[in-house]
N, C-alpha and C positions, 0 to 999 in steps of 0.2 A: 279142423281149422286150417284154412289156407295160409301158407307161409310165402313170404316174398324175400328173395335173397339179393343183396347188393352185389353188383357185378365188379365193383372196384375193390371193396374190402372183404366181401363174402359174408357180411353180417345178415342175420335173418330177422324179419319183421312180420307181425301178424296183421298189421293195418296197412291199407293201401294209401289212404289220405289222412290228413289231420296231424295233430301233435303226436310225435313218436312214431310216425309212419315211414315207409320206405321212400315216399315222395319227398318228405322234408329232409330225410337223411341224404338222398342223392343231390338235392338242391344245395346242401352244404358242401358236398364234394365239388360241384360245379363252381361254386363261389371261390373255393380255395384255388382252383385251377385257372380262373379267369385272368387273362393278361393285364387287365386294367384294375385288378384288385388292389385296394389301398394297402401298402406294405407297412410293416412296423417301423417306426421312426428309428429304432435302434437304441433309444434312451434306456438306460438301466435305472432301476429303483435302488437308491442307496439305503444304508441302514437308517437314515433319517427320514426317508420317504417310503412308506409301505401302503400298498393298496388295501383298503378295508371293504367291508360289505357295503353294497349300494354304489360301488364305483368311487368311493371317497378316498382321498389321499391324506395320509397322516404326516404331520410335521412335528418334530421333537426339538426345534431350535430353542425353545424356552424363552423367546423374546416376549416382552409384555404385551405386544399387539398380536401375538400369534393366536389363531382360532383353534389350532389343534388339527382339525380336519378340513379339507377343501374338496369341493365337488369335482373339479377338473385339475389336471396336471398344470395347465396354463395358469390358473389362479394360484397354485402353490408356487410356481416359478416366480410370479410377480411379487408374491409375499417375500420370498427369500431374497430377491433382488433389492427390495426395499430395506430388509434387515441389514444387508451388506452395506448399502449406502449410508444408513444411519450409523453403523459402527465405524465406517471410514470418517464420517463427519466428526464423530466423537474423538477419534484418534487425532485428527488434524487440530481440533480445538485444544486438546491436551498439549500437543506439541507447541502450539502458538502460545499458550499460557506459560509453558516451561521456558520458552525463549524470550518472553517479554521481559524487558529490563525492570528492575525494581524501582519504583518511584521514590523520591526523597521522603515522602510521608511513611512509606512502608519499610525503608531501609533502616536496619538497626544501627545504632551508634557504636562504633568500635573504639578501642582505646586510642588508636592512632588518630581518629577524628576528634577525640576529646582534647588532644594535644594541640595548642595553638600553632606550633611549628609545623605540624602535619596538615592542619586545616587551612593555613594561609595560602598555599598555592592553589588549592581548589577554589577558595573564595575569590582570589584574584582572577582566575579563569572565568568564573561565573559572572563577576562584575564586568569584565571586558566584553563578554558576549552580550550581556544586557545593555551595555553602553552602545554597542553597534546597533542593536535592535531599536533602542530609544532614539538614536540619531536618524535612522531610516524612517521611523514613525513620524518624527517631527517634520521631516521634509515632505512626506506624503500628506500630512495634515495641511501644510501650506499650499501644496498643489491642489488639493480638493477645494479649499476656500477660494482660490483664484480661478477655479474651473480650468486649470492648465493640464496639459498632458502629464501623466504620472511619470516621475523620474524612474530611471532604471539604475540598478546598483550592481557593482562588482566588488565582491569581498575577497580579501586575501588572508588566508589563515594557514596554519601549519598542517602537517600531514595528519596529526591526531586531533585536529580541530582547535588547537591552541593558537597562541599568537605566533605570527611568522617573523622571520628575521628582517624582512624588508621594511622600508620606511612607509610603504603605502598600506594603509589599513582598509580604506574604503574609497571607491570612486562613485560619484553620483553623475549620471549622464542625463542631460536634459535637452529637449528640443529648443533650438534658438527661435524665438518669436519676434525678433527684430526685423520689421518689414523693410526698413531702409537698408540695413546691412545685407540682407538676403537679396534685395533687388540690385544693389551695386555689384553683387557677385553672380548675377544672372541665375539666381536660384529662387525656388518658391519658399514660402514660409514653412518652417519645420523640416526643411532639407538639411540644414546645418545642425550640428550637435555641439553642446557645451559640456566640457569635462571639468568636474570639480574634485580636486584632490583633498581628501579629509584624513587627518590623523585623529584617532578616537582614543579618549582617555576616560576611564570610569572610576568612580569612587575617589580614593585618596592617591591615585597613581600620580607619579611625579611629572613635571613638565618636560617636554622634549629639550634635550641639551642643545648647546650652540651648534655642535656638529650635526645633530639631527635636523636642525632648522636649515642648515646649509644644504643638506641632502634633499630635503623637501623642496627647496627652491630649484635645485638642479633638475629634479625629476619633473616638476611642474613645467619648467621651461622646455625640457626635452619633449614632452607630450603636448605642449601648448595648452595647458590647463587654464581655464578662465579664472579660477580662484584656488588659493592654497589655504586651507582652514584647519583649525584645531577644534574638535568637538569634545566638550566635557559634560559628563553626566554624573551627578552626585545627588541623589534624592534626599540625602541627609541634610544638605545645605540649601538646595534650590529645587523647585518643582519642575523645571523645564531644562532642556538641553541648551547649553551656552556655546555660542560659536565665536571664534576669534580668527581674524585674518592675519596671515603672516606677511609683513611688509619686507621690502628689499633690504632694509637695515637690520633685519632679523628681530624686529620687535613685534609684539602681538597687539592687535587693535580689535577691541570688542565690537562686534557688528550685530545688527538686527537680522535674524535669519530670513525675515520677509524680504529684505532688500537683496539677498543673495538668491533665494529660491523662488521669489514671487514672480 
């Protein structure tokens, strides 16, 4: 039987052509030495990725969407990327839920909150904040009914969100739509702005003192405010916000909000 020897490795073959022949063997040598041969990517298979029979790749991540085996390494990588993204999303959701403040319905009642002395400051704070919101809402309702430009608001509160020490609680800024006034000042309609100084009281809060009223007039004069008002919101006694105008003699005059903000 004739034998054929490989000149590169010295291996002997009995067949010249076909499967298991010298020709097939030498062709494999040439493919390995070819300069354009596709090289290995260098990626290593970890303990979680193992090549199986049929060229399949195993994944042992244990995620509920895992198929166990993938035909190509690319499919396996896409699966693992999706698993990582899902786990990150879950972690972010847990952190968000952990940082989310407890709502009043969920918050347990403590002994301090059961005490009227402890609950009073919190109640006063909430009443004050709601009074400001009710005042702004009432002004915007009037703007909408009159098809007027919406008023803009400037609130002044303390560093922790509570009541500030200043005399100004709320400023309502409105566009002046007086055609005659704007024409006399060589301006167009809505060029000029009206500032309305508002002191807000909620619930059973006391009236501003005489000294407070003097300060309110001084501030309004300094900034040329069109009106100096007291806004009172007490849903236990009346269903709408009540506005009062501060006169120069330091007396309050009840006014219709539509005449001020209309």
